[in-house]
C-alpha positions as CSV (number, residue, x, y, z in Angstrom):
1,M,8.7,-32.8,49.6
2,A,7.8,-29.8,47.6
3,R,7.6,-26.4,49.1
4,S,3.9,-26.3,48.3
5,E,3.3,-29.3,50.3
6,L,4.8,-28.0,53.5
7,P,2.8,-26.0,55.8
8,K,2.7,-22.2,55.9
9,R,2.7,-21.9,59.6
10,I,4.3,-24.2,62.2
11,R,4.3,-24.4,66.0
12,Q,7.2,-24.2,68.4
13,W,7.8,-24.1,72.3
14,V,9.0,-20.8,73.6
15,T,10.6,-20.1,77.1
16,G,10.9,-16.6,78.6
17,Q,13.4,-18.1,80.8
18,D,11.0,-17.3,83.8
19,G,9.9,-20.7,84.9
20,L,9.3,-24.4,83.9
21,D,5.5,-23.6,84.1
22,K,5.5,-20.7,81.9
23,M,6.5,-22.4,78.6
24,R,4.2,-21.8,75.7
25,I,3.3,-22.9,72.1
26,E,3.3,-20.2,69.6
27,E,2.8,-20.2,65.9
28,V,5.3,-18.8,63.3
29,D,5.9,-18.8,59.5
30,L,7.6,-21.7,58.1
31,P,11.3,-20.7,57.6
32,A,13.1,-21.2,54.3
33,P,16.6,-22.5,53.8
34,G,19.2,-20.1,52.3
35,E,22.8,-20.6,50.9
36,D,24.3,-23.7,52.3
37,E,21.3,-24.3,54.4
38,V,18.8,-27.1,54.8
39,L,15.0,-27.1,56.2
40,V,14.5,-30.2,58.6
41,E,11.1,-31.6,59.7
42,V,11.8,-32.3,63.3
43,R,10.7,-35.8,64.3
44,A,11.8,-36.1,67.9
45,V,13.8,-34.1,70.5
46,S,15.5,-35.3,73.7
47,L,15.8,-33.2,76.8
48,N,19.0,-32.3,78.9
49,Y,19.4,-30.6,82.4
50,R,20.6,-27.6,80.6
51,D,17.2,-27.1,79.1
52,T,15.6,-26.8,82.7
53,E,18.2,-24.3,83.6
54,V,17.6,-22.1,80.4
55,A,13.8,-22.2,81.1
56,M,14.4,-21.0,84.7
57,G,16.8,-18.3,83.7
58,L,19.8,-20.0,85.4
59,Y,22.0,-21.1,82.6
60,N,24.4,-18.1,83.2
61,H,27.9,-19.7,84.0
62,H,29.3,-19.0,80.5
63,A,30.5,-15.5,80.2
64,S,30.1,-15.6,76.5
65,V,26.5,-16.4,76.6
66,S,23.8,-13.7,76.5
67,H,20.5,-15.0,76.0
68,P,17.3,-13.3,74.3
69,P,14.4,-12.5,76.1
70,A,12.4,-15.5,74.6
71,I,13.9,-18.6,73.1
72,V,12.9,-21.9,71.6
73,P,14.5,-24.4,74.1
74,C,16.5,-27.6,73.5
75,S,19.3,-28.6,71.3
76,D,18.9,-32.2,70.4
77,M,16.8,-33.3,67.7
78,C,16.3,-36.0,65.0
79,G,14.5,-35.1,61.7
80,V,14.4,-35.4,58.1
81,V,15.7,-32.9,55.3
82,V,12.8,-31.8,53.4
83,S,14.3,-29.1,51.3
84,T,17.9,-27.4,50.7
85,G,19.0,-23.9,49.7
86,S,21.8,-23.4,47.1
87,Y,25.2,-24.8,47.5
88,T,28.3,-22.6,47.0
89,E,31.8,-23.5,45.9
90,S,34.4,-22.2,48.4
91,E,37.5,-23.0,50.6
92,N,35.6,-22.0,53.7
93,P,35.7,-25.0,56.0
94,Y,32.0,-24.4,56.9
95,K,31.1,-25.0,53.3
96,N,32.7,-28.3,52.8
97,P,31.0,-30.3,50.1
98,A,31.2,-33.4,52.3
99,F,28.5,-31.6,54.5
100,R,25.9,-31.4,51.8
101,L,22.7,-32.9,52.1
102,K,19.7,-34.0,50.0
103,P,15.7,-34.2,50.9
104,G,15.0,-37.5,52.6
105,D,18.5,-37.6,54.7
106,R,17.7,-38.3,58.3
107,V,19.8,-36.0,60.6
108,I,20.7,-35.2,64.0
109,S,21.7,-31.6,65.2
110,T,25.0,-30.6,66.7
111,F,25.0,-28.7,70.0
112,S,27.3,-25.8,68.8
113,P,27.1,-25.8,65.0
114,T,30.4,-23.9,64.4
115,H,32.3,-26.3,66.5
116,I,33.8,-28.6,63.7
117,T,36.9,-29.7,65.2
118,G,39.4,-29.3,68.0
119,Q,38.8,-27.2,71.1
120,I,35.5,-25.4,71.9
121,Q,35.8,-21.6,71.6
122,A,33.7,-18.8,73.2
123,Q,32.0,-18.1,70.0
124,D,31.0,-21.8,69.6
125,I,29.4,-21.7,72.9
126,A,27.6,-18.5,72.1
127,N,26.0,-20.4,69.1
128,G,24.7,-23.2,71.2
129,L,21.3,-24.6,70.3
130,G,18.7,-23.9,72.8
131,G,20.6,-21.0,74.5
132,P,21.6,-18.5,73.1
133,A,20.8,-19.6,69.7
134,P,17.1,-20.7,69.1
135,G,16.5,-24.4,69.7
136,V,14.9,-27.3,68.3
137,L,11.4,-27.9,70.2
138,T,9.8,-26.8,66.9
139,Q,8.1,-28.7,63.9
140,Y,10.5,-27.4,61.3
141,R,14.0,-25.7,61.5
142,V,16.5,-24.3,59.3
143,F,20.0,-25.6,59.9
144,P,23.5,-24.7,58.2
145,T,24.7,-27.8,56.4
146,F,27.6,-28.2,58.9
147,G,25.1,-28.1,62.0
148,V,23.5,-31.5,61.1
149,V,25.1,-35.0,60.8
150,K,23.3,-37.9,59.1
151,V,22.6,-40.9,61.5
152,P,22.6,-44.6,60.9
153,D,19.5,-46.5,59.6
154,Y,19.4,-48.9,62.6
155,M,18.4,-46.2,65.2
156,T,14.9,-44.8,65.7
157,D,14.1,-41.3,65.6
158,E,13.9,-41.3,69.5
159,E,17.2,-42.9,70.0
160,A,19.1,-40.8,67.6
161,C,18.0,-37.6,69.0
162,C,19.5,-38.7,72.4
163,L,23.0,-38.5,70.9
164,P,24.2,-34.9,70.4
165,I,24.8,-33.8,73.9
166,A,24.4,-36.9,76.4
167,A,26.3,-39.3,74.4
168,M,28.8,-36.8,72.8
169,T,29.6,-35.7,76.3
170,A,30.2,-39.3,77.4
171,W,32.3,-40.0,74.3
172,M,34.4,-36.9,74.7
173,S,35.0,-37.7,78.4
174,L,36.2,-41.4,77.7
175,N,38.1,-40.7,74.6
176,C,39.4,-37.2,73.9
177,M,40.3,-35.5,77.5
178,R,43.4,-37.6,78.5
179,P,47.0,-37.0,77.8
180,N,48.2,-38.8,74.5
181,Q,44.4,-39.1,73.7
182,K,44.1,-42.5,75.4
183,I,41.2,-44.5,73.9
184,I,38.9,-46.4,76.3
185,G,39.5,-50.0,76.1
186,E,42.7,-49.9,74.1
187,Q,45.1,-49.3,76.9
188,G,44.5,-52.3,79.1
189,Q,41.6,-52.9,81.6
190,E,40.2,-49.7,82.8
191,T,37.3,-48.6,85.1
192,V,34.9,-45.9,84.7
193,L,32.8,-44.7,87.3
194,C,29.4,-43.0,86.1
195,Q,27.6,-41.0,88.7
196,G,23.8,-41.4,88.4
197,T,21.4,-42.7,86.1
198,G,20.8,-39.6,83.7
199,G,21.6,-39.5,80.0
200,V,25.2,-38.9,80.0
201,S,26.1,-41.5,82.7
202,I,23.9,-44.1,81.0
203,S,25.4,-43.1,77.6
204,G,29.0,-43.6,79.2
205,L,28.0,-46.9,80.7
206,Q,27.0,-48.0,77.2
207,I,30.0,-46.9,75.4
208,A,32.5,-48.0,78.1
209,A,31.2,-51.4,78.5
210,A,31.0,-51.8,74.4
211,A,34.8,-50.9,74.5
212,G,35.5,-53.5,77.1
213,A,36.1,-51.4,80.3
214,D,34.7,-52.0,83.7
215,V,32.0,-49.5,84.9
216,I,30.9,-48.7,88.3
217,L,27.3,-46.8,88.4
218,T,26.0,-45.1,91.3
219,S,22.3,-44.4,92.3
220,S,20.0,-43.9,95.3
221,S,17.8,-46.5,93.6
222,N,18.2,-50.3,93.8
223,D,16.0,-50.7,90.8
224,K,18.0,-48.2,88.6
225,L,21.3,-50.0,89.7
226,K,19.6,-53.4,88.6
227,K,19.0,-51.8,85.1
228,G,22.5,-50.6,84.8
229,K,23.6,-54.0,85.6
230,K,21.6,-55.3,82.5
231,L,23.4,-52.7,80.5
232,G,26.8,-53.9,81.4
233,A,27.7,-52.3,84.7
234,K,30.4,-54.4,86.6
235,G,29.7,-52.8,89.8
236,T,26.8,-50.7,91.4
237,I,26.7,-48.4,94.5
238,N,23.7,-47.1,96.3
239,Y,25.0,-43.7,97.6
240,K,22.1,-43.4,100.0
241,T,22.7,-46.7,101.8
242,S,26.4,-46.4,101.3
243,P,27.3,-42.5,101.7
244,D,31.0,-43.2,101.6
245,W,30.7,-44.3,98.2
246,D,34.3,-43.4,97.4
247,A,35.5,-45.9,99.8
248,E,33.2,-48.5,98.0
249,V,34.8,-47.5,94.7
250,L,38.2,-48.3,96.0
251,K,37.1,-51.5,97.4
252,L,35.7,-52.6,94.0
253,T,38.9,-51.5,92.3
254,G,41.3,-53.0,94.9
255,D,42.2,-49.8,96.2
256,K,43.3,-48.5,92.8
257,G,40.5,-46.2,92.1
258,A,38.5,-45.3,88.8
259,D,40.7,-44.4,85.8
260,I,37.8,-42.1,84.6
261,I,35.2,-40.5,86.6
262,F,31.9,-38.8,85.3
263,E,31.6,-36.2,87.9
264,L,27.9,-35.0,87.6
265,G,27.1,-34.2,91.1
266,G,29.3,-31.0,91.5
267,A,29.3,-29.4,95.0
268,Q,28.3,-32.5,97.1
269,T,30.5,-35.0,95.1
270,L,33.7,-33.5,93.8
271,R,35.6,-34.0,96.9
272,K,34.7,-37.8,97.0
273,S,35.7,-38.1,93.5
274,F,39.0,-36.9,94.3
275,E,39.4,-39.5,96.8
276,C,38.6,-42.5,94.5
277,V,40.1,-41.6,91.3
278,R,43.1,-43.6,90.3
279,F,46.5,-42.0,90.5
280,G,47.0,-40.2,87.1
281,G,43.1,-40.6,86.3
282,L,40.8,-38.2,85.0
283,I,37.7,-36.4,86.6
284,A,35.5,-35.2,83.9
285,C,33.6,-32.2,85.2
286,I,30.1,-32.4,83.4
287,G,27.4,-31.4,85.6
288,Y,26.3,-29.9,89.2
289,L,23.2,-31.7,90.0
290,S,23.8,-31.3,93.8
291,G,24.6,-27.6,93.3
292,K,27.2,-25.1,92.0
293,Q,28.7,-24.2,95.5
294,D,29.5,-26.5,98.5
295,D,28.9,-25.6,102.0
296,A,31.7,-27.7,103.5
297,A,33.5,-25.9,106.4
298,D,36.7,-27.4,105.2
299,R,37.2,-26.2,101.8
300,T,40.5,-27.9,100.9
301,N,41.9,-26.1,97.8
302,T,41.3,-27.9,94.6
303,N,44.9,-27.7,93.5
304,L,45.8,-29.8,96.6
305,L,43.1,-32.4,96.0
306,A,44.4,-32.7,92.4
307,L,48.1,-33.0,93.6
308,K,47.0,-35.6,95.9
309,R,46.6,-38.4,93.2
310,N,48.2,-36.5,90.4
311,V,44.8,-35.9,89.0
312,T,43.7,-34.4,85.6
313,L,40.5,-32.2,86.2
314,K,38.9,-31.6,82.9
315,G,35.8,-29.4,82.2
316,I,33.4,-30.9,79.4
317,V,31.4,-28.8,77.1
318,N,30.3,-31.3,74.5
319,G,32.5,-31.9,71.5
320,P,33.0,-31.1,67.8
321,R,31.3,-32.4,64.7
322,D,34.1,-34.7,63.7
323,E,34.2,-36.3,67.0
324,L,30.3,-36.8,66.7
325,E,30.8,-38.5,63.4
326,R,33.5,-40.9,64.9
327,M,31.1,-41.8,67.8
328,L,28.5,-42.6,65.3
329,K,30.6,-45.1,63.7
330,F,31.4,-46.6,66.9
331,Y,27.6,-46.8,67.7
332,E,26.8,-48.5,64.5
333,E,29.8,-50.9,64.8
334,K,28.6,-52.0,68.2
335,K,24.7,-51.4,67.5
336,I,24.2,-49.4,70.5
337,H,20.8,-48.4,71.2
338,A,20.2,-45.0,73.4
339,V,18.0,-45.8,76.5
340,V,14.7,-43.8,76.5
341,D,13.1,-43.6,79.8
342,K,9.8,-41.9,78.5
343,V,8.4,-40.3,75.4
344,F,6.0,-37.5,75.4
345,K,3.9,-35.9,72.8
346,F,4.8,-32.5,71.3
347,E,1.8,-30.7,73.2
348,E,3.3,-32.2,76.5
349,G,6.7,-30.4,76.1
350,Q,6.4,-28.5,79.2
351,D,5.3,-31.7,81.1
352,A,8.3,-33.4,79.8
353,I,10.8,-30.8,81.1
354,Q,9.2,-30.7,84.3
355,Y,9.5,-34.5,84.4
356,L,13.2,-34.3,83.6
357,F,13.7,-31.7,86.4
358,K,12.2,-34.0,89.1
359,G,15.1,-36.6,88.4
360,G,13.5,-39.7,88.5
361,H,14.5,-40.8,85.0
362,F,16.9,-43.7,83.8
363,G,18.4,-42.5,80.6
364,K,16.8,-40.0,78.3
365,V,13.6,-38.1,78.2
366,V,12.1,-37.4,74.6
367,V,9.5,-35.4,73.0
368,R,8.0,-36.9,69.9
369,V,7.3,-33.9,67.7
370,K,5.7,-35.9,64.8
371,D,3.3,-38.7,65.2
């Protein structure tokens, strides 16, 4: 697409981080790509729980993150490259020729563009899209070439945009956080416990099931649990009717416990996760949907809980570009389709985030930016 064919002004959503109901659409000039950058026409954006926290001014648990007063929200998009800047020859790892793109390439964003490989660092978190760096809920956006990755043709735009945070976090939890980098499905039969039916848990269910692992899914909705079974869950637990769900996990695993637990509840679930993880297992600390502080009178020290079953407790903040590329190859091999709960129009961006915040979704919530 020639530059003359592109709009001179574009629309984008902005939040002052002062409430879900105070987001607004504004018009700005179309940005232009610079050296080793690409201009992407955004087609679809998926939402994550962190987007609601950013919009409410509550995403403040990373010491390295300082948010500007107003910001374009959201980090996960699928779009098409419409123009490129100049490319330079350099030994700089961020200017790898393998990252170069051309107009027409369909791409997804990476959450922390500078996180190319290995352990995430403070500067990578400080570059996270949708807070503190400008996000992707916009019609067009400039990305560094290292900040986007080409996606398989079999995926729709709505499916592909669900991968950067939810699927990537699930992939890292399953494959990159255990001693000796144990790969799920290659170490004998293993069990994965996924808490809830949001984007990360459903992605984890799909990846683990495709790899041959047994998956146990929890939810307060029997209808959602039925959907989970259709996606491959071997066991399901309604934590409302079975509040001692940790005991149910032990029953389903012959008292061995789950090899990997997707810990998304936080304050009200972590203690139970410690009780039903396998000896030597992994608790992947991903979210805190039940709160950031528990109110239990008996606050047994975490180190004692970890010692009890020789547990690895690992915090997960997404993953590097090279693991995203490896995950995409797995998705293409298994032909996994991300589960999309509901698609909103671009003008309904605020409604979409409020819908996500209510927590009734199964899988991912998506905003279709371009009809």
